[in-house]
C-alpha positions in Angstrom: 10.0 -19.1 -17.9 7.7 -21.7 -15.5 7.7 -18.7 -12.9 7.0 -15.7 -15.4 3.9 -18.3 -16.2 3.2 -18.5 -12.7 3.2 -14.8 -12.2 1.2 -13.7 -14.9 -1.3 -16.3 -14.6 -1.8 -14.5 -10.9 -1.9 -11.4 -13.1 -5.3 -12.4 -14.7 -6.3 -14.6 -11.9 -10.4 -14.8 -11.8 -12.1 -16.3 -8.9 -15.6 -17.5 -10.0 -18.3 -19.1 -8.0 -21.7 -21.0 -9.4 -24.8 -19.9 -7.2 -27.8 -21.9 -8.0 -26.6 -23.2 -11.3 -25.1 -19.2 -12.4 -21.7 -18.6 -12.6 -21.1 -15.5 -10.6 -19.4 -12.6 -11.8 -15.6 -13.0 -11.9 -13.3 -10.6 -10.0 -9.5 -10.2 -11.2 -6.5 -9.3 -9.2 -3.3 -7.6 -10.6 0.1 -8.7 -8.8 2.7 -6.4 -7.1 5.1 -6.0 -4.6 6.3 -3.9 -1.7 9.8 -3.6 -1.2 12.8 -1.5 0.6 16.4 -1.7 1.2 16.0 -5.3 2.4 15.6 -6.4 -1.1 18.6 -5.0 -1.7 19.3 -4.2 -5.6 16.6 -4.7 -7.8 16.7 -5.7 -11.5 13.4 -3.9 -12.4 13.5 -5.2 -15.6 12.8 -8.7 -14.7 10.6 -7.9 -12.1 8.6 -6.3 -15.1 9.1 -9.0 -17.3 8.0 -11.7 -14.7 4.7 -9.9 -15.0 4.6 -7.1 -11.8 2.1 -4.3 -12.5 2.7 -2.4 -9.5 5.4 -2.0 -6.7 5.2 0.1 -3.1 8.7 1.2 -1.9 9.9 2.1 1.7 10.7 5.6 1.1 10.7 6.9 5.1 10.6 5.9 8.8 9.6 8.3 11.6 11.2 11.6 11.8 14.3 11.7 9.8 15.2 8.1 8.2 15.5 7.8 4.5 15.5 4.3 2.9 19.0 4.0 0.8 17.3 2.2 -1.9 14.2 4.7 -2.4 15.5 6.8 -5.0 16.8 3.7 -6.8 13.8 1.7 -6.6 11.6 4.7 -7.8 14.1 5.9 -10.3 14.2 2.1 -11.9 10.6 0.8 -11.4 9.3 4.0 -13.2 11.7 3.4 -16.0 10.5 -0.2 -16.6 6.7 0.9 -16.4 6.0 -0.9 -13.1 3.2 1.3 -11.4 4.8 3.3 -8.4 4.1 4.5 -5.0 5.8 5.0 -1.7 5.3 4.2 1.9 6.1 5.7 5.1 6.8 3.4 8.1 5.0 5.2 10.9 6.6 5.5 14.6 4.1 7.6 16.4 4.6 9.6 19.8 3.6 11.7 22.3 6.0 14.5 21.2 4.7 17.5 19.9 4.3 17.8 16.3 5.4 14.3 15.7 2.3 13.2 13.3 3.3 16.8 11.3 7.0 15.9 11.5 7.0 12.6 10.3 4.3 13.6 7.4 6.1 16.3 6.3 9.2 13.8 6.0 7.4 11.6 4.1 6.2 13.7 1.4 9.8 15.6 1.1 11.2 12.1 0.8 8.9 10.2 -1.4 8.5 13.0 -4.1 5.4 11.3 -5.9 3.7 13.1 -8.6 0.9 12.4 -10.9 0.3 9.1 -12.5 2.3 7.7 -9.5 -0.1 5.9 -7.3 -1.3 7.3 -4.0 1.0 7.1 -0.9 0.9 5.0 1.8 0.8 5.2 5.4 2.2 1.6 7.2 0.7 1.3 10.7 2.1 -1.2 12.8 3.0 0.3 15.7 1.4 2.1 18.4 4.1 4.1 20.4 2.5 3.2 23.6 -0.6 5.6 22.8 -3.9 4.9 23.8 -6.8 4.0 20.9 -8.0 7.7 21.0 -4.4 8.8 21.4 -3.4 7.2 17.9 -6.4 7.9 15.9 -5.5 11.3 16.4 -2.0 10.8 15.4 -3.0 9.0 12.1 -5.7 11.5 11.6 -3.3 14.2 12.1 -0.4 12.5 10.0 -3.3 11.8 7.0 -4.6 15.5 7.2 -1.2 16.9 6.9 0.0 14.4 3.8 -3.5 15.4 2.1 -2.6 19.1 3.0 1.0 18.9 1.1 -0.3 16.9 -1.7 -3.1 19.0 -2.8 -6.2 17.1 -1.4 -4.6 13.4 -1.8 -5.8 10.8 0.4 -3.3 8.4 1.3 -4.1 4.5 1.6 -3.6 2.9 5.0 -1.7 -0.4 5.5 -2.5 -2.3 8.5 -3.2 -5.9 9.6 -6.8 -7.0 11.0 -5.6 -7.6 14.5 -3.6 -4.2 14.6 -6.8 -2.2 13.6 -9.3 -3.9 15.5 -7.4 -3.9 18.9 -4.9 -0.5 18.8 -7.3 1.7 16.4 -10.7 0.4 17.9 -12.1 -1.0 14.7 -13.0 2.7 13.9 -14.5 3.1 10.4 -13.8 7.1 11.2 -11.1 7.1 8.4 -13.1 5.2 5.7 -16.3 7.1 6.2 -14.1 10.7 5.6 -12.7 9.8 2.2 -9.8 7.1 3.1 -11.3 4.4 1.3 -8.2 2.8 0.3 -7.2 -0.1 2.2 -3.9 -2.1 2.2 -4.6 -5.1 4.2 -2.1 -7.4 5.8 -3.1 -11.1 6.0 -1.2 -14.0 5.1 -2.0 -17.6 5.1 -5.4 -17.0 4.1 -7.8 -17.5 0.9 -9.6 -14.4 1.4 -8.6 -11.4 4.1 -10.6 -10.1 7.0 -11.6 -6.6 6.8 -12.0 -4.5 9.8 -13.9 -1.5 10.6 -17.1 -3.1 8.9 -15.3 -3.8 5.9 -13.7 -0.9 5.3 -17.0 1.0 5.8 -18.4 -1.1 2.9 -15.6 -0.3 0.7 -13.6 -3.7 1.1 -9.8 -3.9 0.5 -8.0 -2.0 -2.5 -4.5 -3.5 -2.2 -4.0 -6.9 -0.1 -0.4 -8.3 1.0 -1.1 -12.0 0.7 2.8 -12.8 1.8 5.7 -11.9 3.1 7.8 -14.3 0.9 7.1 -14.6 -2.7 9.7 -15.1 -5.2 10.0 -12.8 -8.0 12.7 -12.7 -10.6 15.0 -10.0 -10.8 14.7 -10.1 -6.6 17.1 -12.1 -4.2 15.4 -13.9 -1.6 12.0 -13.1 -0.3 9.7 -10.4 -1.4 6.4 -9.3 0.1 3.8 -10.0 -2.4 0.4 -7.8 -3.1 -3.0 -8.0 -5.2 -4.7 -5.0 -6.0 -8.5 -5.7 -6.3 -9.4 -4.8 -10.0 -7.9 -4.2 -13.3 -8.0 0.0 -13.8 -5.7 1.7 -11.4 -7.3 5.1 -12.2 -9.1 5.2 -8.9 -5.7 5.1 -6.7 -3.7 7.2 -9.2 -2.4 10.5 -8.1 -4.5 13.0 -10.5 -3.1 15.7 -12.4 -3.3 19.4 -10.6 -5.9 21.0 -11.9 -5.8 24.6 -13.6 -8.4 27.6 -13.1 
């Protein structure tokens, strides 16, 4: 019960500041997790009861790998009304068509649809590509996902250090419609946001820890926060009809 109270408190956590005797507007966050086969079998009913509002599950990796728990996580998280989406662990390389192949593999594996949260590109490796070559790879991957998903623009997962060093701290993605940043920054009260505060958009999802205890999951799980209380802007929209 204590654990449930703690997590539910996080669901409505409010950060306030007093400036010149006037209380600043409160900012609320919704708690979530990201998972993969490393968490094993998850009791999603307990996860939901603990106050977790969203989950981002690993679907694919590189050109061919499929996370063995993905289909089960997707089915059971959705059945328990946990907002859901998928991420792809990128393994960029210089081989012909690699970004397109990885993007197609991700879309075909994730099988996301209207009502799910937008998909995520997990960018942690350079594949020994230069800054400019990696920027091109990321652009090709994201554009292919958008093409396959009728214009849906994926979010980008990265750390401040990786984006600054391996992606040249570019803001071209934020400036070209990829406004949703999932930042990984642990052991801090406030995450550092690269690319000029992501083009002025700040962070939308924040992976604030890599070791959180959540009912229904054995051992550590990554803890995340959504910057807001309404998921509308990060949902895949229903297809438009002529």
